[in-house]
N, C-alpha and C positions, 0 to 999 in steps of 0.2 A: 201401371208398373213402374215404369220410368220415372212418374212423379215422385211415388215411394222413394226410390232410390237417392232421387234429388234432394228431398226433405231428409232422408238418413245423412248423406254426405253433409248437407246445411249444418246439422247439429252437431256432428263431429267434428266441423271445423269451427263452429262457435265454442266448442266444449274446448278445444286444443288452444284457440285463441286465449279463451278467459283464461285458463290452468296455467298459461304462460306468463299472462298480466298479473296474477294472484300467486304465483308461485314464490314461496316466503324466500327462497335461495337465490331467486334471479338477479335480484342486485345486490347480493352481499358480497364486499370487496375480499379478495384475497386477503390473508394476513399475513406480511412477513415481519421477522425480528433481526436487527444487525446487533451482534455484539462485539463491540472492538477492545481494544487493550486499555484505552483510557480517552479521556478529552480535555483535561485539565491544564497538560502542560505544554503540549506539542501541537501548534498550529494544523501540522499534519493531518492529524485526526478529525479536526475539525471540518478539513476540506472534503475528506472521505465521507463523513457525516452528509455535508451540503451535497455531495453527488450523489448518495443515497437517497435523499429527501427529494430530488429532483425526481428521480426514479419512481419513486412512490406517486408523486403528483401525474407524472406523464402516463405511467401505467394503470392509475386509479387503484392505488393500493392501501390498505389499511397497516401501513408501516411504523414502527418505532426505531430508533437507536438509542442502546445501551451501553455503558463502558462501567468498570470499577471507578469509584470516587477516589479512590490511592492510585497514583502511577504503578501500572503492571500488577496490581495485587492480584496474585491468581487464586488465592482463598474468595475474593469478593467478585470474581469472573464466574468460578466453579456455582458460588450462591445464586449468582443471575441466571446461569443456566439450568440448574435445579427448578427455578420456579416460573422461568419460561417453559420447561418440558411440561408443566401441570396446565399451560394454557394451550397447549397443542396448535400452536401456530401453523400456517400452510407450507412456510419454508423457513429455515434459519441459515442466515449468514453469520460468520465467526472468524476473528482473528485469534487464533490461540495464544496466548501468553506463554504457556509451556505444553509440552507434548503430552502431559499426564491429562491435559484437556479432553484428548481424543476418547477418553473410557466413557466421559458423558457425553460425548456427540453420538456415541452408538446406540446410546438410550433414545437419542431421537428418529435415528435411522432404523430402530425396532419397531416405531411407530410410523413407519413409512414417511416421515417428514423430511422432505432434501434437505442434506446439510452442506453447505457452499463455505469454501474457506477462502479468506480475502486477505491480501497482505502478505499471509505467510503459511506456507506450505507444508502439508505432511503426508507421506507416502501411505497414510490410510485409504486403502483400496476402495471403501464401500463411498468415500466422500464423491457429491455429486459434481462439484468443478472446483478448481482452483483459479481466482480471479486475483490478478496481480502483476507483479514485476518479475521479470525474469533478471534476477540479482546479478549473475554471470555476465551478462550483456552489458548491464548499466555499469559493472567493473571494468570490463572490456574497454566500453567506450571511455570512460573517466582515464585509464591507462593510457589509451591512444591518445586522447587529448592532453594530456600531461607530456606524453613523449613528445607531440611535435614543439615540447619547447626545449627539448634538451637533446645532448648528442649520444651517440654509442659510445659504451663506456662510464657513462656518468651513474650515479648512485642516487636511487630514492628510497625514503623513508616510508614505509607502508603503516598509516596508523589507525589501530581498530580496538574495538572493545572485546568482548568475549569471543574469540574464535569460533568457539563450538555453535556458537548460534548459526543455523542456516543461513539467514539473510546476510548477514556482514562476513559471514565465512564465504558465501559466492562472492560476494564482490570483491575481496582480497582475493581469490584464486583469479577472476577474470582480470583485474588490474595487474595483477602478475606475469599473466599469461602475455598482454599486449606489450607491456614494457621489457620484459626478457625478449619477446620477439623482435624488439629495437633495438635490443644489444644493449639494456640497459640492467645494471645490477640492483635487487632490492635487499632490503633489511627490514624485518617486522617489527614492529613495537605493538605488543597486544595488552588486553586488561586496561586499556586507558579509558577512562568513563567519562563518559558522554555528558560531560560538565563544564563549562567555560574554565573555571579556576582550576580544578584539576588538571586538565588537559594541558593548560599552561604550564603548570607544574613538571607535566611528564615530559612537554615539548622541551623544555629548560634542561632537563637531563638528558635528552636524546640529543641534544646539541653539543652538550659537555662533552658526550662519549663520541659523536659523529658528526664534527664540525665541517666535514668534506662532502655530507650530503648535498646533492645539488636539486632535489627538489620534494614535495611532499605529496604523496595521495592519501586522502583519509575518507573512512568510510560515511562521514556524514559532515556534514556543514558545518556543524557546531564544533567538531574536531579541528576542521579545515581551516575555519576564522581563528580558532584560538592559536594553533599551528603558526599560521601567518603573522599573528600580532608578536609572538615570542621571535619569530623570524627578524621581524622589522626591527623589533626592540634592540636586538643584537646585532643590527647593522648589516645586517644579509641582504639580500635579494634573490630569493630561489622561487620559483613558481609552485603554488598551490592548488591541487583540484580535489574540491569535495563531492557530495551527493545529497541529492535531497531538493535543492531548490528552495531554500527558506529564504523570506523576504530579506534579512540580514546581508545573504550572500550577494542576494541579487542587486543590492544597493552597491554592494563592491565592486561586482561586474560593470553595472553602469558606469561606475565613476572610473572604471579603468585599474582599479587597485588589485584586483584577481582578473585573471583572464576566462574564467568560464566554472561552470560545474554542471554536473549529470542529474537528470532529477526523474524521481517517479511521476506518475498521473494520478495523485490520489482522487482527484475529482472524478474522472472517468473509471479507476477502479471501484468508486462506490456507485455510481450509474451502471456500468455494466455487471455489476453485481446483482443489483434487481432485475435487470433486466432477464440475464441469465436463471434468476428464480421464477421469474413468470414463466418462462418456457420449460423449466423443470415440473412447476406447479401442473401446467397445461398438457404433462406427459410429451412432450418434444424432445427430442435428442439434444442434449447441450455437447458442447466442448468439454474435454477433460481439464483443458488447460485453457483460458482466456486472459492472452496477453493485453496488459492495459498499456504498454508503451514506455519508453524512454527518449526523455528529449535530453537535448544538447541546449545549454543556458549560455549564452553570448553576450557581449556588448548590444549586437544588434537585433536581438529579441528579448531583453533584459528587462525593458520598460513594459513591454506587453505583457511579459508572466507575471510582474509585479503588480500591475494593474489588475490582472484577472483573480490575484491571489486576495487583494484588499477587497475587492468587490465582493468577493465570497465572505470573508470574515469581519465585515462591517455591521 
């Protein structure tokens, strides 16, 4: 009798081993798609893409990164999402261009596909997680960095684009909080295009109206560099702080033309989004907010940051 049981158990064990070897789903990689706002004009998004692709490699993921061919083209992002919905990925990571995208994301949710937001958050209650920067904290650090170069009673211009956009709105509120806590008055200049030529024109007009400003906080490095060039052209020496840590800004910090900037960590953001998506696919608990951090870039660490970005982008 014992021999029969041994034989039976041996057959069961062999069957389990063979089925595990030949199971057609055993070696299938999870499929994760990432949809960004753009890839053509802003190195920031290429760095996010590089971080995500490193995550695909490290976690053995069948992953792809997509973006509209035209900068921030909402219709193209919608079409991409409609197409990807038919592919039934195991998880979707997306940076929504506009709030209207959420209605499409709900369709993924209805198919039990985890949806993770990256870079740009939304209060949508059924998202799996948001991975990105706390832009209020980023603005607060930027304002504090600028405040160290000024005195109570000084006046600062806050330069930004569409104040209704959550990201830049949070950056402005954060910077204003730090500056006003230091006794510094702020004036707000909104709707400045994130374009060097147009930003320079807006800065010229601002200096004509407010030649007494003592410094500038800009919500992007592009706006900060344009502001600095006009300030310098008009013979002034006023500190300027931006945000994002683009290479052009880092070079100005390296040669001490500007003192510093505050930067997101787009590479970490891309990597963490894939890591979080993998956990969601496995059914593990994930944090509703994964903070990718903020760095202060000054002369002491500027070269290291620049070299890291160049290595990714080459």
